[in-house]
Each structure stands twice: as structure tokens, then as C-alpha cells.
C-alpha angles and dihedrals in degrees: 000000000000120000094252093056092039097053094040086056102038107032094084096170093057092043092051088051089055096253122142134177111235104172137022133170135145093282107036146011131201129204126181137201133180109221109235133178088269090065095055125107129207091282089059094246131106111292115245093236091059090053091048092049090054093049092044091055091054089048091051092050094051097043095045094045086090088071093243118112107255127184128191115253100174137013136173126194129195117193111214104171139353128266118214137203110291095029115132105218125204122196113195117189121196130183118259094174119358092201115175092238108015110034121180130200142181124221129197116196111201135172128235090279093054093252113151111245100173143344122221132188120197138187125194143189119228113214119210091248133087123257105271116252121215117253 
């Protein structure tokens, strides 16, 4: 099972948040989410945790595409503008350093007009075990 199909099936938190991986290759991964009323905070814009979940899913897809189980060990998010209900968000993760043990990536989350919503950097740790497959 490829990483796109695997994570779309097994990352239940991201799926319940409406996030889905749409593209993965050795150099980038894309996850998308339609902002719904359930994603809105008290200011009536998309809650930061929802944005982070979307970016984190793209990070997981890219880092685990190697076949080795990789967990995040450090992330930083910078919010640039707000997303609103009805926005289709796209998180594209690209490799910064595809190190065999400590990979790092950058993610740009944009809306359907290409406007930058947030920027995320992530660092992971690759364990010496394969990505688990569902039984």
C-alpha cells in the first residue's frame, strides 16, 4: 500500500478533521482540506490547530514516503493570513534536507486563490523500522 493510501486510511485524526493527501512523490506531498463551520474559531476564521493538522499530514506523507517510520520531533508554524469557511486549503510539503535520520521539510498552506495562509517547518526522526501496514 502506498503512503498516500495508507495515511488517508490510518491517520484518523486528520481524516476526521477533513484532511486528505492528494499527491506524494520523493520530493513533495500535498494535502487538502475544505474549511467548514467545524474548523472555525471564536473569531470566525479557521482555527490554527486545523491548519497545523493539515500541514502535519503533508509532512507525514513526505517524510514516511521513504518507507521508514518517521515521527515529527519539531515543528514551527507562522500564520500569515486567515482562512475562512469555504476556502479550499492546499498544504504542499517539500524537502529541505532529506537526511536518512533527521529529515526536514517546509510546508506552504495556501487557499484556492494561491494566497499564503501559513508557513510550517518540520523536522522528523526516522526510526530503523518500516512504516506499519494495517492488518
